[in-house]
C-alpha positions in Angstrom: 12.4 6.6 -35.6 10.4 9.9 -34.2 11.7 10.5 -30.7 8.6 11.9 -28.4 9.0 14.5 -26.7 8.6 15.6 -22.8 5.3 16.1 -22.7 4.2 12.4 -23.7 6.4 11.6 -20.5 5.2 13.8 -18.2 1.7 12.4 -19.3 3.0 8.7 -19.0 4.2 9.6 -15.5 1.6 11.9 -14.2 -0.8 8.4 -15.4 1.4 5.8 -13.8 1.4 7.7 -10.5 -1.9 8.7 -10.4 -2.8 4.9 -11.2 -0.5 3.9 -8.1 -2.9 6.5 -5.8 -5.8 4.8 -6.7 -4.6 1.4 -6.1 -3.4 2.6 -2.9 -6.7 3.8 -1.5 -8.6 1.3 0.4 -12.5 0.2 -0.9 -15.8 2.0 0.0 -16.7 -0.3 2.9 -20.6 -0.9 3.6 -21.1 -1.7 7.3 -23.9 -4.4 8.1 -27.3 -2.5 9.6 -26.9 -2.7 13.4 -23.2 -2.7 13.5 -21.8 -0.1 15.7 -20.1 3.0 13.9 -18.5 6.3 14.3 -18.6 8.9 12.2 -15.9 11.2 12.6 -16.8 14.3 10.8 -14.8 17.7 9.9 -12.8 20.3 6.9 -10.4 19.7 5.0 -7.8 22.4 4.1 -4.7 23.7 2.5 -2.1 26.7 2.1 -2.5 27.9 -1.5 1.6 27.5 -2.3 0.7 31.0 -4.4 -1.4 33.3 -2.3 -0.2 31.3 0.5 -4.0 32.0 1.6 -5.7 28.6 3.4 -8.3 27.6 1.6 -10.9 24.2 1.5 -9.7 21.1 -0.6 -12.9 20.1 -2.3 -13.5 16.7 -3.9 -10.6 15.1 -2.5 -10.7 11.3 -0.7 -10.4 11.5 2.8 -9.7 7.4 3.7 -10.0 5.8 7.3 -7.7 3.0 7.6 -6.6 0.8 10.8 -4.3 2.8 12.7 -1.0 1.3 12.6 -2.1 -1.5 9.9 -2.6 -1.1 5.9 -6.1 -2.3 6.4 -8.5 0.1 4.8 -11.8 0.8 6.4 -14.0 3.3 4.3 -13.4 5.9 1.7 -15.5 9.7 1.5 -14.9 13.0 -1.1 -14.9 15.6 0.6 -17.6 18.7 -0.8 -16.5 21.6 -2.3 -16.2 23.6 0.9 -13.8 20.6 2.0 -16.4 19.2 4.5 -16.9 15.2 4.7 -18.0 12.7 7.2 -17.0 9.4 7.1 -18.1 6.0 9.2 -15.6 3.3 10.6 -16.9 0.5 12.1 -16.1 1.1 16.1 -14.4 -2.5 16.6 -11.7 -1.2 14.5 -10.4 0.3 18.1 -8.7 3.4 16.2 -8.0 4.6 12.8 -5.7 6.7 10.9 -7.5 9.4 8.1 -5.2 10.3 5.1 -5.5 12.8 2.7 -3.2 12.9 -0.8 -4.4 14.7 -3.9 -2.7 16.2 -7.1 -3.5 19.4 -7.5 -2.0 22.2 -10.5 -1.7 25.4 -9.5 -0.3 28.3 -11.7 1.5 25.8 -14.0 2.9 24.1 -11.4 1.9 20.4 -9.8 1.4 19.9 -6.5 1.5 16.7 -4.1 -0.6 17.2 -1.4 -1.2 15.0 1.7 -2.0 15.2 5.4 -3.5 13.3 7.9 -4.8 12.3 11.6 -3.8 9.5 13.4 -4.7 7.4 16.0 -8.5 8.4 16.1 -9.6 6.3 19.2 -13.7 5.2 18.1 -14.6 3.8 21.4 -14.9 7.6 22.2 -18.6 7.7 20.5 -20.8 5.5 18.1 -23.1 7.1 15.1 -23.5 7.5 11.9 -23.3 10.9 10.0 -26.1 13.3 10.1 -26.8 12.2 13.4 -25.2 15.2 15.2 -22.8 12.3 17.5 -19.8 12.6 15.7 -15.9 13.1 16.4 -14.5 16.4 15.0 -11.6 16.6 13.3 -9.8 18.8 11.1 -6.9 18.1 8.6 -4.6 20.7 6.9 -2.6 18.9 3.9 0.7 20.3 2.8 1.0 21.0 -0.5 4.7 20.1 -2.3 6.0 20.9 -5.9 6.3 18.0 -7.6 9.6 18.0 -9.9 9.2 16.7 -12.7 13.0 14.9 -13.0 14.6 13.9 -16.4 16.0 10.9 -17.6 19.0 10.8 -20.0 17.8 8.2 -22.9 
């Protein structure tokens, strides 16, 4: 019987982690026409672990959750400059924004995560593109994901 190398195990581990992350994200919510929404926009960035430079976090999901609950409200991806705009139902009261991503930088795996919590949605209402949005920037912290070996 052939033994599989560590490459296979790390691939399986990475796929399992991605599967868990994908299941944890809230579904993209479509708000019915006429419902009050609050748009939140901003920039997501992180400090590059290799250089220390602050860089935009492109193509990462920004998820909105009802504050203090595990109820997903909406989700969008950032553009190439790390900018996002998300519309959240105003009746939610307050929301938390979460960012979670996996990055490979200079041959090492990193988990990057950040959040902005307890954002009051009653302050203003408006849709993305209207110019009447809350401004919330998110800084993600990246930490190296160390591969752990399991004995057989």
